[in-house]
N, C-alpha and C positions, 0 to 999 in steps of 0.2 A: 709242803712248802720247803723250798731249799734253804738249808742252814749253812751259812758261810763260816769259815774259821774266823775271819776278820771282816768287819765293815769299816771302811774308811770314809768319814764324812768330810767332804771338801776336796774339790779337784784343783786347788792351787798347787804351787810348787811343793809345799810341805806334804799335802796329801798324796800327790803323785810319788814323791820320794818314799813315803812310808809304804805305799801300796806296792811299788816296784821292788823295794827291798824285801818285803814279806813274800811277794809272789816268787821272787828268785830263790827264797828259802824253802819253797814248797807249799806255802799256805794257800788256801782257797780264799781269794780276796774279792770283795765287791766294793768298788769305788762309787760314791754317790756325789753328784754335783748338781746344784739347783739351777745353774745357768745352762745355756745350750752349747757353750764352748769351754774347753778346759784352760786353766792357766790362772784363774783368780785375778788378783790385782796385777799380776805379771802376765796378763793374757790379752786377747784381742776381742774386737766386736765388729759386727757387720757394718760396713760403710763404703759407699761408692768411691770415696776419695782415695782409699788405699788400694794397693796392688791386690789382685784377686779378690777385691771386695772386702778386705779386712784392714782394720786399723788397730794398732796396739793402744792400750790405755795411755801409755807413755813409753818413750824409748827406755828400755831396761838394759843395763850393762853389767858385766862381771869383770873382775880383775884376774890376772894370772894366778893369784894366790887363792882363788875360790876353788879349792880342790874337790870338795864334795859335790858341788854343782856340776863341775866338769865330769866327775865320775857318773853322775846321773845321766848327763847327756850321752856319755859313752854307752851306758846301759840301754838307753833308748835308741841308739844307733843314729843320733843326729849330731854328733860332735862336728862333722864336716859342714854343718850349717851355721857354725859360729865363726865369725871373722875376728881375727885378733890384729890389733895395730901395735907395732913396736914403737910408735911415736905418739906422744900425747901433745897436742897443739893447744896453744893459748893465744888469744887475740883480744885486743882492747880497742875502744873507739878512737883513740889517739893515734892509730896506725902502728902501734908497737906489736911485735910478734915474739913468741918464744915457744920452745918445745922441750920435751923431755924424752930422751932416748938413752938406752944402755950403751956405754962404751965397752971396749974389750977389757974390762977390769972385773975382778970378783966382787960379789956383794960384801959389804954395803958400799963399796966405792964406785959401783957401776954407773950411778947417776951423777957422780961428782962433776965431771966435765960439763954435762948439760946445765947443772946448777951454776957453774961459773959463767956460762954464756947466757944465762936466763935474762932475756932482754926486758922483761917487765919489772925487774927489781934492781935496786941500787946495790952497790957493793956492800954497804953496811948491812942491808937486809940479808944478803946472801950469807954473810958471816954469822948473823944471828941464827939463821935457819940451820946452818951446819952445826952450830953449837947445840941447838936443841935436839937435832937429830942424833948427835953423838950421845947426849944424855939419855935419850930414849933407848938407844942401842945398849948402853950400859945397864939400864934398869931391866930391860927384857920383859918377858911375860910375867915374871914374879913381881916386878915393880909395878906394872900396870894393874895387876889384880889388886894391889894394895891401895889403889887410887880410885876405886869405884865410887866413893862418896865425895870425891873432889871434882870441881869443874875443870875442863880442859883449859879454859881461859886462865884459871888460877895457876895451873901447871905451867902454862907458857910464860906467865908473868915470873914464875920462879926461875925460868930459864932466860930472863931478861929480854923477852921479845917485845918490841915496840908496837905501838897502836897500828902504824901503817903496815908493818910486817904481818901482824895478825890479820888485818883486814884484806891485804893484797895477796896473801899466800895461804896461811893456815885456814882462814874462813872459806876461801874459794874451794878448797878441797874438802874441808869438813862438811860444809853445807851440802855438797854434791853427794858425799858418801854417807852421811849420817842424817841428812835432812834437819840439821840443827846447827846453830852457830857455836863457835868455840865457848863463848861465855856461858851457854846453857848446857852444853854437852858434858857427859861424864869423861873425866880424863882417861878412864880405862879404855873407852871405845875410841876416843880421839887418838890416843897413843897407838891403839891397835891398827888403825888405818895406815899409819905411817910405818910402824914396825913391820907389819905383814906385807903392805903394798910397796914400800920403798926401800926397806932395809934388809929383809930376810933372805931374798933371792933375787937373781938377775931378771927373772921373768915375772916377778910378783906385781909389777906396775902395769903390765900389758892390758890394754883395754879390749874387752871382748863384747860382741853384740851379735844378735841374730840377723842373718841375711834374709830371713823370711819372717812373715808375721808370727809372733810368739806362739800362738795357738798351734801352728803347724809343728812345733817342736814336740808336742805331746800327742801326736796322731798315731804312735806306734806302741800302744800299751798292750803288748801281747802277754798272755799268761794270767790275766785277770779280767774280771767283768766290770763294765762301766755302765752306769745309768745316768743319763743326762736329764735335766728337768725334774730331778728328784729332791724335793725340799723336805728336810727333816723337821718334824714338829716337836718331837720330844724323844728323850732317851727312855727306853723301856726298862723299868726296874722290877726285878723279881728276887724276893728274899734278900734285899740289901745289896744286890749286884746289878750291874748293867748287863742286860741279856739281849740287847738289840736296839733298834730304833723304830719309831712310828713316823710315817710320812704324812704330810698334809693330804687329807683324803681318807686317812684311817688305816692304810695298809701297814702291817707290822712285818719287819724283817728281822728274824733271829740271827744271833751271831755269838760265837765264843768270846770274842773281844771286839770292842769298838774303839777305833782311833778317831778322836774328834780333832780334825784338822781344818775346821772352819776359821774364818777371821775372828778376831775378838768380838766384833759386833754380832756375828752370827753364833759364836760359841756361848756367850754369856747367857742368853735366854734359855739355852739347853742345860747349862751347868747349874743354874739356880735351883733345879730340882734335887741336886746332890750336894749342895753347900753343907747340909747337915752331916754328910758323911765325910767331908773333907773341907773344913772351914778355911783352909789356906787358899782355896780357889776364889774366895770372895775378893782377894787382893787384886785380881785382874781388873775389877771395876775401877780401880784407882789409877790405872795406867792412862796417860794422856797421849794424844795422837796429833800428827801434823799432816797437812795435805801436800800433794805433789800435783803440778799441772803439766799436762802434755799438750803442746801447741803444734798443730799440724797445719802447715802453711803451703798452699798450692799456688805456684807462680805460672805465668803464661809461657815461660820458656825454661829450659833446664838451668839449674843452678850449678855454677862451676867453681864454687869456693872449695878450698881444701879442708874437707870435714871428715870425721868428727873434730870439733873444736870446742874448747871451753872458752866461754866469753867472760871477760873481766870488766867490771864497771858497768854492767847492764843488768836489767831484770832477767832477761833470757840468759840462762847459764850454760846450756849445752846445745849444740846444733849438729844434727846428722842429716845427710842428704840420702834419700831413699835410693838404694841400688837399682831397684826395678823401675822406679818412676823418678828420674833425676830432677824433675821440676817440683818435687815435693820435699819439703823440709820438715823434720821432726825436731821440735825444740822441747827442752825440759826446764821447768822452774821448780826447784825444791824450796821448802819453806814458803809455799805459795800463799799462805795466809798474810804475808807481808806485801803482796802486790797492791798497788794503789787502787782505791775504789773509784767507781764512776768513770773509768776510761775504757776505750775500745782496745782490748788486749792485742788483737791482731794488728791494728795500726801501731800500737806501741812497739811490738816486737819487730815489725817490718822497719820502722824508723830506726831502731837500735841496730838491726842488721845493716842498714844502709850507712850508718855511721861507722861501723867496723869495716864494711866492705863497700866502698864507694862504687865499685863496678856493678853492684846490684841496683843502682839508681834507675836503670832502664827497665828493670823487671817490674811487672805489674802483678799484684796479688789477685788471683782468680777466685780463690775460695779458701776457707779456713774452718777448722774444727778445734775447739778447746775442750779438753777432757780434764776435769778436776776430780781427783780421788781424795775426798775429804779426810779420810782416815787411812792414808797411805802407809805410814809407818809409826810405830810407837816412838815417843820422844826419849832418846837415850840420856836422860838427865841423871845427875848424881844420885845414887841410891836406887836406881831403877831395878837392879837385880833383886832387891828385897821384895818386889812386886811380881816378878816374872816366875810363873810356876814351872816346875820340872815336868818332864814328859810322864814320869810315873806318878800316879795319884794314889790316894788312900781309898779310892772307890774301886772295888773289885770289878774287873771287866772293862775299865775305862782308862785309856791312855791319851795323852794330849800331844799334838804337833802344831807347829805354827811358828813364824819368826819371832812372836812375842814370848815364847817359852824359853827356858834357859838353854842357851846354846854357846855362850861366851862370844857371840857375834851380835852386832847390831841388826836392825831390821833390814835385811838384804835377801836376795834370792839365795845366797850362800847360807845365811842363817836359816832360811826356810828349808833348804835341802838337808842341812845338818839335823834340824829338828825331826824331820821325817825319818832319817836314818836312825836317830837315837830312839824314836818311838818304836820303830820296828825291832830294835835290839831289846827294848823293854818287853815287848810282847813275846818275842822268842825266848827270852830268859824265863818268863813266867811259865812258858810251856816246858821248860827244862830240856 
């Protein structure tokens, strides 16, 4: 029986990041994924509506400040498959439009001219926002770390932000980035979104997204073995250490180290057998999650709106037009548990799109697919870092990866990539 140096359980971004970093360091790695496609929650599934017969669970984006995710794409040789937009567009149902783009000024002044011209906000609101941004810049990373147990809403109140400014600006961005409203989100992570994305560098705000189905980004995993359709039933314990895994069906796979990079719902049943060796792991079960909904809307003719665009004042929050099939729109709804019950979501979203873009009145909806990821992201509430485990555990032979582990980032693809990179560092350090 082949014994691998490391078995990585879970083929999402975190697991792929861990496996690639370890393989690049010379380890013999086996990556296990229970599904038939890689990518996890940031992956694709087979469906005739999508180009090449694939649809993403939802449109996933990254910002220019997502350095580790960009590094991972570079290692995989797919950096050229990511498109970056230098303009972030906003649109509302009352016909107002606005955009953010960097001026020829150094950070943090680069977005100042766009803010002054931002057509969705009143002058008073713009002044409030500039004041709060200046406060965040002064506090920096040290300041935000000290506010992990405070809500972002409370922090904004300290900065004299009015209700309409919070609702029409801060919440619009926070819900998209954190899957949580300002009132419930930790100030640490709310501040981080704006510090890293808007203030730290001229390119930090740039919006990146895949030009191909997400699963295609992970098709070049050279240097390591991958087994699809491999569901792990339990961790194998020998003399108080994890020595491998057992698959559903009884097959045992030995390894020097196991990196558990499954989602929390998949990791918890496996971890319960080692709670006695590291009682801190039990805290994971207290983490709460929120859903994200991906709305795929196919029209009878190509959609010609200027997308991607953030919609303001609608249930549908982001809209992307498929590059390969321009009659197909991909919409995103974060905090999807707040959607109204008992309504036809496709009809609701099409109605909202027609309010924002009257030119779409003549387009007919031909088909639609709604994909709801019920446990899409952990809730970045105040105090959440007390529940997030580190990558290194007290269980010999076991390391964790996943966006829910401690990365100093919220639940994003960047957070997942960082967790995998840190998990690999832990394993390599243990080897000395």
